[in-house]
C-alpha positions as CSV (number, residue, x, y, z in Angstrom):
1,M,35.4,130.8,161.5
2,A,36.4,133.9,163.2
3,K,38.5,137.0,162.4
4,A,41.5,137.4,164.7
5,W,42.3,141.0,166.1
6,K,45.6,141.3,167.5
7,F,46.7,143.5,170.0
8,G,50.3,143.6,171.7
9,H,51.9,143.4,175.0
10,D,50.6,145.0,178.1
11,T,47.4,146.2,176.6
12,D,45.9,147.9,179.7
13,T,42.5,148.3,180.8
14,D,42.5,152.0,179.8
15,V,43.2,150.9,176.2
16,I,40.5,148.3,176.7
17,I,38.0,150.6,177.7
18,P,38.9,154.2,178.3
19,A,38.2,155.7,181.6
20,R,36.1,158.5,179.9
21,Y,33.6,156.2,179.2
22,L,33.2,154.8,182.6
23,N,30.7,157.1,183.3
24,R,28.2,154.6,182.0
25,S,27.7,150.7,182.6
26,E,25.3,150.0,179.6
27,L,27.0,146.7,177.9
28,D,26.4,148.4,174.3
29,Y,27.6,151.5,175.4
30,L,31.1,149.9,176.8
31,A,30.8,147.6,173.4
32,A,30.8,151.0,171.2
33,H,34.0,152.3,172.8
34,C,35.9,148.9,173.2
35,M,39.9,149.0,172.2
36,E,38.7,152.7,170.7
37,D,42.4,153.9,171.4
38,A,44.2,150.9,169.8
39,D,42.0,150.4,166.8
40,P,39.4,153.3,165.8
41,T,37.7,150.7,163.9
42,F,37.4,148.0,166.1
43,A,33.9,148.5,167.7
44,Q,32.4,149.1,164.0
45,N,34.1,146.3,162.7
46,V,34.1,143.4,165.0
47,K,31.8,140.6,164.6
48,V,30.1,138.3,166.8
49,G,32.3,135.1,167.2
50,D,35.5,136.9,166.4
51,I,38.7,136.5,168.4
52,M,40.9,138.8,170.4
53,I,44.9,138.2,170.6
54,G,46.8,139.4,173.2
55,G,50.8,139.3,174.0
56,K,52.0,139.5,177.5
57,N,50.1,140.9,180.5
58,F,47.1,141.4,178.8
59,G,44.6,143.4,180.9
60,C,47.1,144.9,183.3
61,G,46.5,148.1,184.9
62,S,43.2,149.1,186.9
63,S,41.1,146.5,188.5
64,R,37.8,147.5,186.7
65,E,35.5,144.8,185.8
66,H,34.3,147.1,182.8
67,A,37.4,145.7,180.7
68,P,36.4,142.3,180.0
69,L,32.7,143.5,180.0
70,A,33.3,145.7,177.2
71,I,35.1,142.9,175.3
72,K,32.4,140.3,175.8
73,A,29.6,142.8,174.9
74,A,31.6,143.7,171.7
75,G,30.9,140.1,170.4
76,I,34.6,138.7,171.3
77,K,34.0,134.9,171.5
78,V,37.6,134.2,173.0
79,I,40.8,136.0,174.1
80,I,44.0,134.0,173.6
81,A,47.4,135.5,175.0
82,E,50.5,134.9,176.0
83,S,49.9,136.0,179.6
84,Y,47.2,138.0,181.7
85,A,47.2,140.3,184.6
86,R,45.9,138.0,187.3
87,I,42.9,140.6,188.1
88,F,41.9,140.7,184.5
89,Y,42.0,137.1,184.4
90,R,39.9,136.4,187.4
91,N,37.3,139.5,186.1
92,S,37.2,137.5,182.7
93,L,36.0,134.4,184.2
94,N,33.8,135.9,186.9
95,I,31.6,137.5,183.8
96,G,32.0,134.0,181.9
97,M,34.6,135.8,179.2
98,P,36.5,132.7,178.0
99,I,40.5,133.2,178.2
100,M,43.1,131.0,177.3
101,E,47.0,131.3,177.3
102,C,49.0,129.7,174.4
103,P,52.2,132.0,173.6
104,E,52.5,129.6,170.4
105,A,49.1,131.0,168.8
106,V,50.0,134.4,169.8
107,L,53.0,134.3,167.7
108,G,51.4,132.2,164.9
109,I,48.4,134.3,164.2
110,E,48.3,137.4,162.6
111,A,45.5,140.1,162.5
112,G,42.6,139.1,160.3
113,D,43.5,135.5,160.3
114,E,40.6,133.2,160.2
115,V,40.6,131.2,163.3
116,N,38.5,128.4,164.7
117,V,38.9,127.7,168.4
118,D,37.4,124.7,170.5
119,L,36.8,125.9,173.9
120,E,36.2,122.4,175.3
121,T,39.7,120.7,173.9
122,G,41.7,124.0,173.8
123,K,42.6,123.4,169.9
124,I,43.2,126.4,167.8
125,D,43.2,126.1,164.1
126,N,44.4,129.2,162.1
127,I,42.6,128.1,158.7
128,T,44.3,131.2,157.1
129,K,47.7,129.8,157.5
130,N,46.9,125.9,158.2
131,T,48.2,125.6,161.5
132,T,47.0,124.4,164.8
133,F,47.9,125.3,168.3
134,Q,46.8,123.4,171.9
135,A,45.9,125.5,174.8
136,R,45.1,123.8,177.9
137,P,41.4,123.7,178.1
138,F,39.4,124.7,181.4
139,P,38.4,121.7,183.9
140,Q,34.7,121.0,183.5
141,F,33.7,122.9,186.4
142,M,35.3,126.1,184.6
143,Q,33.6,125.3,181.3
144,E,30.4,125.0,183.3
145,L,31.1,128.4,184.7
146,I,31.7,130.1,181.5
147,K,28.7,128.4,179.8
148,A,26.6,129.9,182.2
149,G,27.8,133.4,181.5
150,G,29.9,133.8,184.9
151,L,30.4,133.3,188.5
152,I,26.8,134.6,189.5
153,P,24.9,132.6,187.2
154,Y,26.5,129.5,187.9
155,V,26.4,129.9,191.5
156,K,22.4,130.6,191.4
157,E,22.0,127.5,188.9
158,K,23.9,125.2,191.4
159,Q,21.5,126.5,194.3
160,K,18.6,125.6,192.6
161,H,19.9,122.0,192.5
162,A,21.3,121.6,195.8
């Protein structure tokens, strides 16, 4: 089970990782400042395996890859949102950050709820409220890409066996 961290509609990349922290690219540094302007307690209290809930248009704003990197480095297992900005969606998959679209789950999960997510089936269980939601699971090749840690490790692995 994981704790849910919930953020609203139009959470942009400047909120996810403020531009003032983009002078460095170390993952632990980015994680330490992840969501700082939205919730100053996030980086100190998030646990590996927790999940992030977002509203519509999550990850809008600039095209910086630092945003999903900061979230992944902070320990978030999966992001569930109503919808994503397309560049954030693509950047997330490129780095192996699992993301799901499930408006019903976003409405049915509150901050602090205990949630279990099965990435292979798309099943989302809100343990706190005893409710279940179904997101569309990724196709097998996308699951392999996520498990590999992103596009580059996935392609390198495929090239070894070609």
